[in-house]
Structure formats: structure tokens, C-alpha cells
C-alpha positions in Angstrom: -15.1 -27.9 -19.3 -12.0 -25.9 -18.2 -8.7 -26.4 -19.9 -5.7 -27.4 -17.7 -4.3 -23.8 -18.2 -7.6 -22.3 -17.0 -7.5 -24.6 -14.0 -3.9 -23.6 -13.3 -4.6 -19.9 -13.5 -7.6 -20.2 -11.2 -5.7 -22.1 -8.5 -7.4 -25.5 -9.0 -5.7 -28.8 -9.3 -4.3 -29.3 -12.8 -2.0 -31.5 -14.8 1.3 -29.7 -15.6 1.9 -32.4 -18.3 -0.9 -30.8 -20.5 0.2 -30.2 -24.1 -0.5 -26.4 -24.0 1.3 -25.9 -20.7 4.3 -27.9 -21.8 4.4 -25.8 -25.0 4.2 -22.6 -22.8 7.1 -23.7 -20.6 9.2 -24.7 -23.6 8.6 -21.2 -25.1 9.7 -19.6 -21.8 12.8 -21.8 -21.6 13.8 -20.8 -25.2 13.4 -17.1 -24.3 15.3 -17.6 -21.1 18.1 -19.3 -22.9 18.4 -16.3 -25.2 18.2 -13.9 -22.3 20.7 -15.8 -20.1 23.3 -16.9 -22.6 22.9 -15.5 -26.1 21.7 -11.9 -26.2 22.8 -10.5 -22.9 24.5 -7.2 -23.4 22.5 -6.4 -26.5 19.9 -4.0 -25.0 17.4 -4.1 -27.8 17.5 -7.9 -28.0 17.2 -8.2 -24.2 14.3 -5.7 -24.2 12.5 -7.6 -26.9 13.0 -10.9 -25.0 11.6 -9.5 -21.8 8.6 -8.0 -23.5 7.8 -11.4 -25.0 8.5 -13.3 -21.8 6.8 -10.9 -19.4 4.4 -8.8 -21.4 3.0 -7.1 -18.2 6.3 -5.9 -16.8 6.7 -2.2 -16.1 9.3 0.2 -17.4 12.9 -0.1 -16.2 12.9 -3.8 -15.5 16.5 -5.1 -15.1 17.4 -8.7 -14.8 21.0 -10.0 -14.2 21.2 -13.4 -15.8 20.9 -16.2 -15.2 17.2 -15.8 -14.4 14.6 -18.6 -14.4 10.8 -18.9 -14.4 8.1 -21.4 -15.5 6.0 -19.3 -17.8 6.9 -15.6 -17.6 3.5 -14.3 -18.6 2.3 -14.6 -15.0 4.9 -12.1 -13.7 3.5 -8.6 -13.5 5.8 -5.8 -12.3 5.6 -2.1 -11.6 8.4 0.2 -12.8 12.0 0.2 -11.7 12.3 -3.5 -10.6 15.8 -5.1 -10.4 16.6 -8.9 -10.1 20.2 -9.7 -9.2 21.8 -12.9 -10.4 20.2 -16.4 -10.2 16.7 -15.6 -9.2 14.0 -18.3 -9.7 10.3 -17.4 -10.0 7.9 -20.4 -10.2 5.1 -18.4 -11.7 2.4 -21.0 -12.2 0.0 -18.3 -10.9 0.5 -14.6 -10.8 3.4 -13.0 -9.1 2.6 -9.3 -8.8 5.5 -7.0 -7.9 5.2 -3.3 -7.2 7.5 -0.5 -8.2 10.9 0.2 -6.9 11.6 -3.4 -5.8 15.1 -4.8 -5.4 15.8 -8.6 -5.4 19.2 -9.8 -4.2 21.0 -12.8 -5.8 19.4 -16.2 -5.6 15.9 -15.1 -4.5 13.2 -17.7 -5.0 9.5 -17.0 -5.3 7.1 -20.0 -5.4 3.5 -20.0 -6.4 3.4 -23.8 -7.2 2.3 -26.2 -4.6 1.3 -29.8 -4.4 -1.3 -31.8 -2.5 -0.4 -32.7 1.1 -2.0 -36.2 0.7 0.5 -38.7 -0.9 -2.3 -40.4 -2.8 -3.3 -37.1 -4.4 0.3 -36.3 -5.3 0.7 -39.7 -7.0 -2.0 -38.6 -9.5 0.5 -36.0 -10.8 -1.7 -33.0 -10.1 -0.5 -29.7 -8.6 -2.0 -26.3 -7.9 -0.8 -22.8 -7.1 -1.4 -19.7 -5.0 -0.5 -16.1 -6.1 2.2 -14.0 -4.5 2.1 -10.2 -4.2 5.0 -7.9 -3.3 4.3 -4.3 -2.6 6.1 -1.1 -3.6 9.6 -0.1 -2.4 10.6 -3.5 -1.0 14.1 -5.0 -0.7 14.2 -8.8 -0.9 17.7 -10.0 0.4 19.8 -12.6 -1.3 18.8 -16.2 -0.9 15.3 -15.3 0.5 12.5 -17.7 -0.3 8.9 -16.5 -0.6 6.3 -19.3 -0.4 2.9 -19.6 -2.2 -0.1 -17.5 -1.4 1.7 -14.7 0.5 1.5 -10.9 0.4 4.6 -8.8 1.2 3.4 -5.3 2.1 4.8 -2.0 0.9 8.3 -0.8 2.1 9.2 -4.2 3.5 12.7 -5.7 3.9 13.1 -9.4 3.7 16.5 -10.4 5.2 19.0 -12.5 3.3 18.3 -16.2 3.6 14.8 -15.6 5.1 12.1 -18.2 4.4 8.8 -16.4 4.3 5.9 -18.6 5.3 3.4 -15.9 6.3 2.3 -12.7 4.8 4.3 -9.6 5.9 2.5 -6.3 6.7 3.6 -2.9 5.4 6.8 -1.4 6.8 8.1 -4.6 8.4 11.6 -6.1 8.4 11.6 -10.0 8.6 14.6 -12.3 9.0 15.2 -16.0 9.7 13.7 -19.4 9.0 10.8 -19.2 9.3 10.9 -15.4 8.8 9.9 -13.4 11.8 9.5 -9.6 12.3 12.5 -7.9 13.9 11.3 -4.3 13.3 8.1 -2.4 12.4 8.9 1.0 10.9 6.7 4.0 10.5 6.1 4.8 6.8 
């Protein structure tokens, strides 16, 4: 029988109140507290916290605190990734980010989702869908990226955009819901 964590990581319905998942979130919150409020400015401490929180992050990861996430270990980045202030990553499932990606302030990325049916929601179960962001992207401030989406390489997501559909390579999207305004040649 699968554990709740195994169900979570495979995209099945699971209980977030599971003891192991609660412990994982608590560990992430303690690390985030240190990152956001205690050790900021101490490069070696910050580096150690990020390695523990996001062990699969690439080189030259820079996060401006405050930064928030559920678990941390489901965030995988390439090299040279920058998060501006106040980003929120609900990383119940994997969030995979390419290299040379910039996030404006207040960007939210969601993998967590809940059943549409009210009776199912009452059971307290949830699920998730992964998010992938390609190389050389710029995600504007206040943008929201919803579960299960893929943002292609060299994309620009306009400030305040709510991304509800995957975005092909070399595309600029803006608005709510986000719509393409330009397709560029790579």
C-alpha cells in the first residue's frame, strides 16, 4: 500500500494531514524562517539552508526573502535562477525550472489542486500536477502559474498574468487569463 507521500508525489488523491507530510512541511517552515528572517545576509548560512531546503537546485540560485514553499524538495532548478521578494511556490509535486530564469516579486506557482466535487473536498483529500518552466524565461511580478502547466523556453509571462494553459517556446503572454500577445523567433 502506498504512503500518503508516495500518493502525493504520483499525483493521486492524498491526505495532507499525514504525519510524515506534516513533519516535512514543518521542517520546510523552520528552514524558511531561518532563510527569511534569521540568516539572510550570511552567505554561507543562506547557501546551507537552500541546499537543505532544495537539494536539487542548480548553481547560482538567488532568493530575495521572504520566500515561501510547502516542502522545498520538489523544487528543481537549473543554474542562474533568481526569485525576487515574496514568491510562493506550492510544491506538492515537482516544480522544474530551467536555467537563466527570472521571477519578479510576488510570483505564485501552484501544483496543489483539490477535487471539483464538493463531497470529495469534504473528505480532506487533495492532489497535485507538476509545473515545468523552460530556460531563459522571465516571469513578471504578481504572475500566477496554475497546476499542470508547461512554460516553454524563452517565454515572458507579463506582470499579473494568470496562466491557465501551457505556453509554447518563444511566446509572450499577458492578462487574466493569460493570452499570447507575441510569438518570437528563437
